[in-house]
N, C-alpha and C positions, 0 to 999 in steps of 0.2 A: 504494500499499500504506499502510496506516495503522499507526503504531507506538503501542503502548499502554505508557505508562510507569506502573509500579507504585510506590506509596509503600513504603518499606522494610519496614513492618510487614506489608504485603500479600505482598510477595515472600518474606517470612520462611517462610510457610506452604509454599510450593513447595520452598523450600530444605530445610526440615525433613522434608517427605514424601520427598524424594529421598534425604536422609541416612539416614532410618530404613530405607528400602528397601536401601541399600548395606549398612548395618550388619546388617540382617537376614539378607542373603545370606551373610554370614560367621559371624555369632554368632546364630542364630535364637532359642536358649534365653534370650538376655539382652536382647532388643529386642522390644517389643509389636509384633504383627502390624498392619499398616496394612490396614484393610478397604475404605477408600474415600478417595480424594483428589479433591476437586471444586475446580479452580482458579478458576472463575468466583465461587464461593461462599466461597473461602479457607477450605475446610473439610478436616480430616483426621479420619476416624472410625478409631479403633484399638481394639485388644483392651483390655479393663479388666484391670488387674492388681490382684488383690485381695491384702490382707495375707496373708503377711508381706512381700510386695513394698512397696518404698517409692520415693518419688520423691527422688532423691539431692539435688536443688537445695534441697528443703525441709530436709532434714537438715543440709546445709552452712550454710544461712542461720541455722539454730537453733544452730550451733556444735558439731554432732556431729563426732566424730573417727573416721575410718575408717582404721585402721592398714593394711589390705590394699588400699585403693583404688588407690594408684599402681602396684603391681605388676599388679593385674588390669586396670586401663586399659592399661598398657603391654602386656600379653599380648594384649588385644583389638585394639589397634592393629597389633601384630605380625602377628596372624592376618589382619587386614584387608588388610595390605600384602603378604601371602603368605609371611612369614618362618615357619619351623617346618614347612614342607612339603618333601617330597622333591624336588618339581619346582624348588624354589628353593634347595635346599641347606641349609636350616635357617637358624638365627640366625648372623650373622657372629661370628667369634671375636674376643676382644679382642686388640688388637695386629696383626691381620691384616686 
């Protein structure tokens, strides 16, 4: 059996495609749909997000301040890990 070692930048596309798929399963309204992932070509084809959508990285690099970013990211992470659902009993309470 032959082992293929990928350079970190090549494996990044696979990791990004997997992460987008996991995030879309929980918050589809906030993640662009992945239409195609081609591992040999290191290619991801995803939905184009027209304005007013923005690429967060660009705004952060430009020094933009997003006052609700931490709360929204926290809620998204909580949803992804199952908090806030009846099955998991909601968010843990402080001190408990």
